[in-house]
Structures are given as C-alpha cells and as structure tokens.
N, C-alpha and C positions, 0 to 999 in steps of 0.2 A: 516817702520814707520806706526804706525796707523793712520788713518786721519778719520775725521768727517764724511766721505762719508761711511764708513764701520763700524764704531762703534758710537753709539749713546752716546757722553762724556758728554754732555751738556742738562741740563735742562731748559725747560723755565723759564721766570724770575719770575712768582709768585712761583714754586716750588722752586727755588733757595732759596726763603726766608724762606722754611721749613727746609733749613739745617743747623739747631742749635739745639744742643745736647736735650735741653728741650723740644723743639717742635716733635723732631723726636721719643726721648721716650717717651712722652705723647700719640702721636698717636699709635707707637708700644704697649704701656701697653692697650691703651683702645681698639686696633684691637685684642688683644689675650684674652682680658679678653669679647669680643663678647658684647652683648647685657646688660649684668650686670652691666656696668658702674662701675665707680671708685669716692670712696670719695677725696675730697681735701686732706685732711691728708695722705692717702693711696698713692696719688700720690706724693706728697712730701717727704714721707718717703722713698719709692722707687727709686726717683731719686736724694735723698740726695741733695736738694738745699734749698736755704732760701725763706722765701715768697717774698723776693724783685726780685728774679730771675724767679720765677714760676708764681707769678700772671701776671706779663706783656706778658708772654709768653702765659698762657691760656687764656688771654683777647686776643691777637692776633689772637692764632686759632679759638676761638668762633668769631671774628669780619670778619674772613674770611671764615667762614661756616665750618670750619673742625671738629668743636665739638660744643657740645651744653651742656648746664649745666641745670639742672632742680632741685628745691626744692622739696626735699622728706622727708618723715620721715623716719628716719633709728632710730631704736631702740628706740621709742617716741619721738625723738627730730628731728628739723628740720635742714636737712644738704644739700649741694650743691653734686650733683651726676653728675659726668661729663662723655659723651657718645660720640663715634666717629661717624660722618654722613657718608653719602653716599660718599660725596664729600672727605672726610677725608679718608675715606676706598680708593678710588681710587687715591688719593695723595701718601698714605703710600705705594699703590702698585707699583705706577710710580716709588717712590725714592728706593725700593726694587730693581726693575728692574735695574734702574740706576747703584745702587751699585754692583750689580751682575756682569752687564756688564764691569765695571772698575775691579772689582775683578777678573775676568776669562780673562782678556787681558792681553797679554803675556807683551806689552809696554803701560804704561800709560802715557799720554801727560803732 
C-alpha cells in the first residue's frame, strides 16, 4: 500500500480550496492563453457555467491572488480581462503535479 511518505497525496490547505472545477479550469485556461488574458464572457462560454457559479469563483481566485482582473478597451468597449498571476501559475503547476502523482500511482488511497 502506498503511504504519504513515498507519494505526495495531499495538498496544503490553501491549495485544497482550489480543487473546484470552475477554479482549476479557469487557471488552466488562463495558463494556456499566456499573457493574452481572457474576457469574462469567453471564460463563461468555455466553462459552460452560469454567472452565479462563475462570479464567486473568479472573485475567490482574485481575492487569493491567483488571477487579476483589468478593465481594458476591447473592440472600442470597456471589458474585464482576466490574467493568471505568478502565484496562480505556481498553484496550477502544483495541482498538475499532484494530479499526475495520483494518476501515475498504482494504488490510490
């Protein structure tokens, strides 16, 4: 049986709060879009979730420093563009490593 001594099955408390679909998926999209950022409506469309689910998760990510929101002109109109921060990149990479550990394990606790 695998133990926590030889496999890292557990994330620290702060990262465990990131393990929600909307949060991880948002970080993943912003990570892969790089410095280009994403508009609110594009995130909503890609995740296929309602405002009531997306807004609190975006606010949580922003409040914890994983993403930032900037008001920018897009096609002549003011729009909110979301970007991943360095802390968001680190957290996303830690979660990817954790998931890979779980997926590569012969036995999962």
